[in-house]
Every structure is written in structure tokens, then in C-alpha cells.
N, C-alpha and C positions, 0 to 999 in steps of 0.2 A: 574359502577365505578370499575376499576380494583383494586384488593387487592394488597397492597404493602407488600413485604416480610421484616421481621424484625429479626435481630439477637440481642439477649440479652446477654450482657457481664457484669457479676457481680460475685464476689468471694463468695457471700453468697447465698446458695441454697434457703433459705426462701425468700430472696429479689427477686430472679429470678422467683420463683413460683408466687409471688404477682404481678410482672410485667406481667407475662403470663396471669393471670386472668384479669388484668385491660385491656390488649390489646384485649383479647377475647370479652370484652364488647364494644369495639370500632369497628364500621363497617369500612371496607375498609383496614384492616390490618390483617396480619397473621404472627405468630411466626414460623420461620423455623429452629431455632437453639438456643442453649445456650452455653455459655463458661464461665469458672470460673477463667481463668488466661490469661496472655498476649499471651502465646504460643497458647492456644486453640483459643483465639480470632483471632489471625492472620490466623491460619489454617482454621477456619470456614469461615472467611471473604473471603479468597481465593477460598475455595471450593464451598460455597453456594452462593456467590455474592449477598448479600442482598441489597435491596433498601435503607434500613435504619438500623442503628446500635445504640442501646441504650447502651452506653459505660460508665461503672463505671470508676472513675478516680483512686482511690486507690485500688490496688490489690497486692497480694503476688508476689514478683519477678519483680515488675515493676508498670507501671501506664497506664491509657488509652492513655496518650500522647505517650508512647513507642509503643503502638499498631499502632497509626497513622504514626509514624516515619518509622516503618517497612513496612507498606502498601505503603508508598510513595504517589504518585499522584492518584493511582487507589483505591479510597476509596468511601464507600457509604455515604449517608447523615448521619451526626452524631448528636445525642442528648446526651450530657454528663449527667451522673447521679452522684451526689456528696453529701456528708453529710456536706460539707464545702462551704459556699457561697463565700469565698474569692478565690475559684478556678474559679469563673465565668469569670473573665477578661481573664485569660489564656485560658479558654475554647473557647472563641470567637476568640482569637488570633490563635487558631488551626482550625479556619473555621467551628466550630460547628454552626448549625442553631439555636440551643437552648440548654438550660441546665435546669434540674430539680433537686431540693434538696430533700434529704431524711429527714423525711418520705414523700413519694410522695403522693400528693393529686390527685385523679382521674381527676378533672377538669383541674389541671395544666398539667398533662400528655396529656390530650386531646388537649389542646391548642398547646402544643409542637409538637404533631403528625400532627396537621393541618398545622403548619409551615413546618414540614418535607415533607409533601405531596406536598406542593407548590414548595419546593426546588427541589424535585425529578422531578416534571412535568416541571419546568423551565430548569433543566439540560437536560432532554430528548429533550425539544424543541430546545435548543442550539445545541445538538448533531445532531438532525435531520436537522437543518439548515446547520451545518457544512458539513454533509454528502451530502446534496443537492448541496452545493457550490462546493465540491470536484468533484461531478458527472458532474456538469455544466462545470467546468474547464477542466476535462478530455475530455468531448465532444467537447469543443471549440478547444482544442489542436489537437484532431483527425481531426476535420474539417479543421483547418489550414493546417495540414499536407497533407490532401487530396487535398486542394486547391493549395498547393505549389508543389504538385507532378507533375513533368513535363511529358507530354505525347507526345510532338513533339519537334523536333529540326528544327531550321531555319538555312539554309545553303546558302552561296553564291556560285552560280554555273553559270559560263559563264555570269557574270554580273547581273544575276537575283537572287532574294531571293526565295528559294523554301522551302516548308515545308516537313519534313521527319518524319513520325510517328515512334516513338521508337519501336513499335512492328515489324517494317520491318527490323530492324537492326539485323544482325546475329553476327557480331563481329567487333571490332575496333582495329586497330594497330597503333602504334606510327610511325611517319615519320618525324624525326627532330622536327621542330616547328609546325608540322601539325599532323593530324591523318587521316588515311584512314578508312572511315566508309563503311563497306561491307554489302550490302543487298544480296538477293538471286541472282540477275542478274547483279549487277553493284557495283561500289564503288564511294564515293565522297571524295574529298580531302578538309579537313576543317581545318582552321587556329585556333587551340586550342591544348593545351597540353593534354596528356593522363590522367595526374593526375587531371586536371581540369574537364575533362569529367567524370572521376570516381566519383568525388564529386557530380556531377549533376545527375548521374544515380541512379535509385532505386536498392539498394543492394540485394533486394529480387528477382530481375529479371536479373541483370547483375553481373558478377563475374570476377575479375582480376585473370588471371592464369599465367601471365608472366609480367615482368616489361615493356614489350612492347605490351601487348595484353589484351583486355577485351572481354569476350564472353557473349552472352545471355545464361542463364542457360538452357533453354529448347531447345536450338539449339545443345547441346552436345549429339551426338548419342552414342559415346562410348569412352573409354580410352584405348589407345594402349600402350603396354610396349615397351620401347625403350632401347638401350644399356645403360649399367651403371646405371640401375634402374631408368632411366628417363621415363617420361610419355609424351604421345602425345594425345591431345584431338582431336577427329575426329568429325566434325560437320555434321549436316544433309545434307548440300550442298556438302559434300566431302572434305571441307577444313581441313587441318591438322595443328594444332598449338601446338608447344612445350610448355609444362608446366614447368615454372621456378621452380628450387629447393625450393625457398622460399615459393612457393604457392602450392607445391605438397600435403602437408598434408591437406590443406583446400579443395583441389580438391578431394582427396581420401575420405574425410569425406562427401563431397557432394554426391559422387558416392556410398558411403557405402562400400568402399573396405578397 
């Protein structure tokens, strides 16, 4: 059974020492820190991240409720310690798993710590389920993305429908309401806008370099300087495509220049 870490918060040193001795007698728990006021309680809780906090309600400069307000939602399992039984209702309103009244009886503390352990284990179980659900969701989204990723284009050519693998495309240029899809040895005229083509293509493989041209990234052999600081992309097949001013920065970043 894993030992759960406990932070003791009480403004009375004698009360803290008594709680430490009582916890030492309980298997499965270990004291990792003590605090005597609101500021120390907040700092120790943030630094030590205990599983459980035994939290006095009345302290100099504030209360145990102030500690919880400062910690926000990132709080350990709380057992309130109080000399006044009328604080019990507010303690449970603050989402404490239990409260013990002073002077603390060992048997009462033991039962409160058992409840705290159950709360810690339940919280951890919920967190593990949430983490698993997030992982499953991420995997499903990745799978859907892979499934949706297009690997081929179907084109009409001379009355037939032909399949063109995307890997064979070197670049695409706009031609009014059509696009010319260039492969290494030929081109196809396809009735679709360049903007529509851009949305369908994987941005990790294709890049728009001009308002009228999209190129396959790994087909760019070099960038050639043109007059007036313009750029020309030279492809592996020798094609030269002017880089639009709007796209020059993206192209330079791609080339590392």
C-alpha cells in the first residue's frame, strides 16, 4: 500500500507535534511538512503537493478557508481541524472529506484518514480515466485525419476518369476556372479553382508560392534571385515559377534563407 503524503497546518506547535505522532502510528501515511499560518500553508501546499492536508480553521492572519481560496481548484484532499463543532457545516461546504474536533482522539483521526485515502484513490481513478479518455480522443482524431488525408486525385480526361496519385504532381497553376496539374512528363487540365485545390492538399507536402501556383515542397530544387528582390522557384524538372511577393517570406523561411 502506497504511503500518502500529509501536510499539517496548525498555528500551535504542540498541536502539530501531537498530530505528527498520531500519524506516525497510522500505517500508510507520512508527514511531509508543517505550516503555522495561511502563507506557509499556501507555500508548502504548492511546493510539496501533498495528497492530504490536515488544515486548522482558525489561524493568525486568516483561516483554513482562506488557504483553500488561495489554492483555487488545485487542492489536496482536506480534513479540517477545529475546536468548534459549528464550523463543521462550512467545512463540508468547502469540500472537505471530513473534519475532526480538538482535542483530537486517535480513533477519530484514524477514521478521517481512512476516508481521506478513499477520496485520494477515487480522485486518482477519475484522473486516470480522464487521461485515458483524452488519449483515446487524440488517437481517434489522428486516425480520422489519416483516413481523410487524400492520396489521389480523380480527373476527367478525354471522357474518362483517371486516377492521379498526388505524389506524381510537381506543381499546379491556375488557368481561369481550371487548373493545370503538372507531372514530370505531362499536364492535366482540371475543372477546379486553385483555392479549392489548396484546401484539399496536405500543407506539409504542398505550398502555395504565388496566387496562381502551388508547388510540391520536395520538388523545389533552388530559389533564384530575380530583379527587384523577386524570387523564382526552380523545380527539379527545370520549371521556373515566380514567387509572389505575398508568399516570399514563407518561401524564404521554408528554404532557411
